[in-house]
C-alpha positions as CSV (number, residue, x, y, z in Angstrom):
1,M,48.6,37.4,-89.1
2,S,46.7,34.2,-89.5
3,V,42.9,34.2,-89.9
4,R,42.6,32.6,-86.4
5,T,44.7,35.4,-84.9
6,G,42.5,37.9,-86.8
7,A,39.4,36.4,-85.1
8,A,41.0,36.8,-81.7
9,V,42.0,40.4,-82.5
10,N,38.5,41.2,-83.7
11,L,37.0,39.9,-80.4
12,A,39.6,41.9,-78.4
13,T,38.8,45.0,-80.4
14,N,35.1,44.6,-79.8
15,A,35.8,44.1,-76.1
16,A,37.8,47.4,-76.0
17,H,34.8,49.2,-77.6
18,A,32.4,47.7,-75.1
19,I,34.6,49.0,-72.2
20,G,35.0,52.4,-73.8
21,E,36.4,55.4,-72.2
22,R,35.7,54.3,-68.6
23,G,38.4,51.6,-68.7
24,G,38.0,48.0,-67.6
25,T,39.5,44.6,-68.0
26,I,39.8,42.3,-71.1
27,T,40.9,38.8,-70.4
28,I,42.3,36.6,-73.2
29,R,43.0,33.0,-72.3
30,L,44.0,29.9,-74.3
31,E,43.8,26.5,-72.6
32,P,43.2,22.8,-73.3
33,A,39.6,21.8,-73.4
34,G,39.8,18.0,-73.4
35,A,42.3,15.7,-75.2
36,A,42.1,17.2,-78.7
37,R,40.6,20.7,-78.3
38,L,41.6,24.1,-77.3
39,R,39.5,26.9,-75.8
40,L,40.2,30.5,-76.6
41,T,38.3,32.8,-74.2
42,V,38.0,36.6,-74.8
43,A,36.0,38.3,-71.9
44,D,35.4,41.9,-70.9
45,D,33.7,43.7,-68.1
46,G,32.2,46.2,-70.5
47,C,28.6,47.2,-71.0
48,G,27.4,43.7,-72.0
49,M,24.4,43.1,-74.2
50,G,20.8,42.1,-73.9
51,A,19.2,38.9,-75.4
52,D,17.8,40.9,-78.4
53,I,21.2,42.0,-79.4
54,K,23.0,38.7,-78.6
55,A,20.5,36.9,-80.8
56,R,21.8,38.9,-83.9
57,I,25.5,39.4,-83.3
58,F,26.6,36.8,-85.9
59,E,24.4,38.3,-88.7
60,A,26.2,40.0,-91.6
61,F,26.0,43.8,-91.4
62,F,24.4,43.9,-88.0
63,T,26.0,46.5,-85.8
64,T,25.2,48.5,-82.7
65,K,27.9,51.1,-83.5
66,E,27.0,54.5,-84.8
67,L,27.2,55.1,-88.6
68,G,30.7,55.0,-89.9
69,K,32.1,53.3,-86.8
70,G,31.6,49.6,-87.8
71,T,30.7,47.5,-90.7
72,G,28.7,44.8,-88.9
73,L,31.0,42.1,-90.5
74,G,33.4,41.4,-87.6
75,L,31.5,38.8,-85.6
76,C,30.1,37.3,-88.8
77,L,33.6,36.8,-90.1
78,V,34.8,35.4,-86.7
79,H,31.9,32.9,-86.8
80,G,32.9,31.9,-90.3
81,I,36.5,31.5,-89.4
82,V,35.8,29.4,-86.4
83,T,33.3,27.1,-88.2
84,S,35.6,26.7,-91.2
85,H,38.3,25.4,-88.8
86,E,35.9,22.8,-87.4
87,G,35.3,24.8,-84.2
88,T,32.4,26.3,-82.3
89,I,31.8,29.7,-80.7
90,G,29.6,30.6,-77.8
91,V,28.8,33.8,-76.1
92,R,27.6,34.8,-72.6
93,S,26.6,38.3,-71.9
94,A,24.2,40.4,-69.8
95,L,23.7,44.1,-69.7
96,G,26.1,45.8,-67.3
97,E,28.0,42.6,-66.7
98,G,30.3,42.3,-69.7
99,T,30.6,39.6,-72.4
100,R,32.5,36.4,-72.7
101,F,33.2,34.5,-76.0
102,D,34.5,30.9,-75.9
103,I,35.9,29.5,-79.1
104,F,36.6,25.7,-79.2
105,L,39.0,24.5,-81.9
106,P,40.7,21.2,-82.7
107,A,44.2,21.1,-81.2
108,A,45.6,18.8,-83.9
109,T,48.8,19.8,-85.6
110,E,47.3,19.0,-89.0
111,S,44.2,20.5,-90.5
112,K,42.1,20.2,-93.6
113,H,43.1,23.8,-94.3
114,R,46.4,23.4,-96.0
115,A,47.8,25.2,-98.9
116,E,48.4,23.3,-102.1
117,P,52.1,22.4,-103.0
118,A,54.0,24.8,-105.1
119,D,53.2,24.6,-108.8
120,E,55.7,24.3,-111.6
121,S,55.7,28.1,-112.2
122,G,57.5,28.6,-108.8
123,G,54.5,29.5,-106.7
124,K,55.1,29.5,-103.0
125,M,53.7,26.9,-100.5
126,R,52.6,27.7,-97.0
127,R,51.4,25.0,-94.6
128,L,48.6,26.0,-92.3
129,S,47.4,24.0,-89.3
130,A,45.1,24.5,-86.4
131,A,48.1,24.9,-84.1
132,S,49.9,27.5,-86.1
133,T,49.6,31.2,-85.7
């Protein structure tokens, strides 16, 4: 699983937790956002969050989950992954109305995040790009 896929999985997992036992809808969509960008949207119709919580969601170790149910690192890591891939992340949420994350990433097939070529000792090379999964 790539780090970008891991970011999407983390957002979907958080959405599932926000919906909880009552059930609901999680929407995941990937679409063009201009000539050279993609938008990944992860939205839910869960409990949503107020402005005080929303202001802190990307802080390391901040969590609203009960003790032992979360580390408070998930959204911090998602933010780091997105920004390290030259992207941006935004969130819209309101109590009782769900949450929507929009991630914008370059759609280029080449990225600055490439593995180094194999060395003389036979190390393996893996090419990473913004369009790969």
